[in-house]
N, C-alpha and C positions, 0 to 999 in steps of 0.2 A: 537454717537451710540444710537440706540433705546433701551429703557429699556425692558427687557423681560416681556411679559404679565403675569399677575397673573391669573393662571388657577383655583386657589382654590375656588373662588365664584361659578364658573361653576360646579365644582365637587360637592360642597356642595348642590347646587341647584338640580343637577341631583339625588344625593342620597336622598334628601328630597322628590323629585317627586316620586322616586321608593318606598320609605317608605309609602307615601300617597296612592299610588295605591294598595300596599299590604294591608294596613289598610282597605281601602274601600272594597277590595275583601273579606277579612276575617271577617270583623266586623259583618255582618248579621248572620253568623254561630255561633257566640258567644252569641246571644241574644235569648230570648223566642219569641213565635209567636206574642204576643201583642207588644213586643218591636220592632220586625221587622216591624210591621205596623206603629209604631211611626217613625221608621227610614225612611220609604218611604215618609211619610208626611214631615219629616225634609228636605229631599233632595228637595222636591217640594218647600218648603218654602225658601230654599236657592236661588233658581231661582227667586222666587217672590221678595225677599228683594233686590237682586242684580239688578233686572230690575228696581226697585223703585229708587235705588241709581243713575241710569243713569239720571233720571229726575232731581235729586237734584244737579247734576253737573252744571246745568244752574242757580242754585240759587232758584228754585221754589220747594215747597213742596206741594204735593197733598193729599187730603183726599178722593180721588175716586179710589185709586189703587186696593183696595179689590173688589170694584164693577166691575172694569175693568177685574179683574181676573174672576169674576162671568160671565161677558159677554162671555169670552172665554169658560168657562165651559158650559154655556147654549147653545151657538152656536154649540159647538162640540157635545153636547148631542143630540140636535135636528137634526143636520145633520146626525148623525149615526142612531138615532132611528126612525125618521119620514121619512127621505129621503133615508135610507139604504146606506149611504155613508160609505165606508170602514173607520174603526176607525183611522188609521194613517192619512188618508187624512182629515177626520173630525177634527182631532186635529189641522192641519194646517189651516183649514177653521176657526176654533174657534179663533186661534191666529190672523188671518188676519182680522176677524170681529172686534176683540178688537182693533187692530191697526187702522182700518178705523174709528171706533167710536172716538178714540182719535184725529184723523185728523179732524173730524167734530166738536168736542168739543174745538179744539184749537182756532177756530175763535172767539167765545165769551169769552173763559177763558183767552186767552193771551192779551186781551184788559186790563187786570188787572195784578198787580204784588204783590208779598209779601203776606201780611195778606189777602188782598181782593181776591187774586187768591186762597188761602187756603180755605176761606169760600165758594167761588163760586164753587170750585171743589167738596166740600162736598154737596152743594145743587144739583149740576148736578148728582152726584152719587146717592143721595137719590131719585131723580126723576126716574132714571133708575131702581133702586132696587125696589121701590114701584110699578113700572109698572109690575114687575113680579108677584106681589100679587093682581093686579087689577082683579076683578071678571070677567070682560068682556074678559080678556085674559087668563082665567084659562085653556081653551082648548089648549092653546099653551104652557104656562109656568107652568101650574099646580097649580097656586095660592100659598098660604102660604106653602102648602105641597111640592111644587116643582116638580121635575121630578124624577121618580123612574125607576128601571130596565133599566138603561143606559147600552148599550152593552159594554162588557169588551174589552180590547185589544186582538186581535185574537192570537191564538196559532201559534208559529213558529216552524215547525218540531215537536219535542217532548217537546218543552218548553211551559209550562202552565203559562201564565202571571197573572193568578188569584192568584197564590202563591206569598206571599209578597217578598220572596227572589228574584224570577225572575223579578218581577215588579220593585224591588229596582235596580237591575242591569240595566234594561231598563231606569229608571229615571236617574241613574248616567250617562249613556251615553248621553242621551238627554240634561241633565243639563250641563254636561261638555262641549259639543259642543256649547251650548247657552252661557255659561260663556266665552268661548274662543272668540266668536263673540263679546260679550259685551266688553271684555277686549281690543280686537283689535280696536273696535270703539273708546274707550276712549283714546287709545294711538295714534290714527290717528290724522290727521289735524282737522278732525271734532270734536274729543274729546277735543283737545286743544282750539278750538273755543268755545265749551261749557264752559270750565273753564274761558275763557276771558269774556264771557257774564256774568258769575257769578260775577267776581271780578270788571270788568270795562265795563259795558254794554254800557254806553255813549261813551266811548273811542272806543269800537268795532264798534259802529254805525258810528262814525266819519271817520273810515277808510274803510267804505263800507260794513261792515258785516250786513246782514239782520237778526237782532236778533229774529224777529218773526218766520222766517222760521227755524232757528236753534232750537229755543225752541219747535216749532212744531215737528221737526225731533226727538228730544230727547223724547218728549211725545209719539210719534207714536212707536218708537223702544221699549221704556220701556213698552208700552201697549201691543205690540205684544208678548213679552216674558212673561208678566203677564198673558195674555190670554192663552199662551201655558201651563203655570203652572196650570191654571184653568182646561184646558182640561186633563192634566195628572191626576189631582185630581178627576175629574168627572168620568173618565173611570176606576179608581181604586176603588173608594168608591161605585160607581153604583147608587148614588142618590145625588141630590143637592137641596137646598132650599134657598130662599132669605135671611134667617137669617144667613146662613153660610158666607155671604159677607156683613154683616152690619158694623156699625161704630166701634163696639167693636173689630172686626177683624182688621179694619184699624188701630186702636190704637196700636194693637200688632205689626203691621208692622213698625209703627213709632218708637216704643220702641226698636225693634230689631235693626233698623238703628241707632238710637241715642246712645244706649248703646254700640253697636259695634263700631260706628264711621263711618263717610262717607268720610274721607280724603284719604283713601286707598281703593283699590278694595276688599281687604279681610276683611275690618272692619265689614261690615254688616254680613258676613258669621260667624265671631267670635260671633257677637251678637246673631244671631238666634240659633247657636249651644249651646252657654252658657246658654241662657234662656230656651231653650228646655230641656237641662239637668236639670236645676233648677226645671222646672215644672214637668217633667215626672219622674225624679229619686228622687229628694229631697222631693218635695211636696207630691207626691203620696206615697212615703215610710212613710211619717209622717201622711198620711191620711187627708191632708188639701188641696187637689188639687182644691177644690171649692173656696179656697181663692186666686186663681191665680191672679185676678185683683189687690188685695191689695199688694201682693208680687211684682208684676210687677211695680206697682206704687212706692213702696219703693225702688226697684232697680233703677228705673229711677231717683228718687230724689238723691240717693246716687251717681249715675254716674255723674249727673250734678254738684253736689257739689264737689266731690273729683276726678272725672275723666272727666273733660270737653272735652277731646279729645277722650273719649270712651275707650273701651278695647284695641283697636288697638294701643293706646299710650303706652301700656305696652310691646308691641312686641320689639321695639328698645331697651328698657331697659333690657329686658331678653336677647336679642342678645348681648348687650354690656358686659353682665356678662361673656360670653364665648369668645368673640372676642376682647373685649376692645373697647373704644370709637373710632368712625370713624375719619380718618385723615381729615384735612381741605379741601383737594382736592377732597374728596369723599363724602362730605356732600350732602344730598338730597335737592332738591329745594322745596320750598314751592309752593303751587298752584299758588300764585300770581307771583312768580318768573318764574315759568314754562311757563307762558303765555306771558312774556315780549319778 
């Protein structure tokens, strides 16, 4: 006889999903205007850090992701402002340009691995970012001051997307769809191949996996969604400049991912939400928000020393407090086991 299926996990998951939707819908109405603007940027940063995690699945860490976000922002801004392309289409163009740039960068960058890839990605990103400040290209990129008066997202019926609450809902929809795509990619055969390349790249090559093409694919997909995050940012803020995408911003992306953890899909989301709350609520309330780099550095050191698996490592422990430890037959596989 077959044992009856346990429906409780599905019910718990459904209830959790409904609660999440309710919280996301109600949250902006409980905040002040400035906090609503911070909330919009937080949603955009969730997409940014989750897109970055996709690249880390292959075992490579880049220092150019903030610049790639800037590529999407600049391309979308120029397409809408100079070419009069409708903003929604300009956003897709910006994301596509970012993805195409990642495709081109793949050929020199993926000749290297590990630390050398990290440094080479930083150098490539700085070349791109400094070109935006080049005086001979000021007519196009605006120099150090960047591009201003970027067209906003157009009104839809009576919905004014200049308002933070309305733009927040737009971002939630776009980011939710993007995260669903990223999640499906990770759980697909392609995602499992990313994991295999990370843990056993030589073994993967021995069975016919083209590791270069898969690393390129991960880089292009992650760049596309980073570019989309940049486009969302550009058309909300209305102005962009090269400094917004410098190495300091890249360090924040790294810290969000490391503190949150990259072993699970939700790890980076926990990281960016927790550190944004730390910065915007705690530090601002204490009047020391200019000390953000120092606090971020301290949090990173503490996380490495006491939470090597990131904040995501606390989730199973909290869950066990309510449900008890998992049975032997229901233990989750490690990334290396999942790829066997």
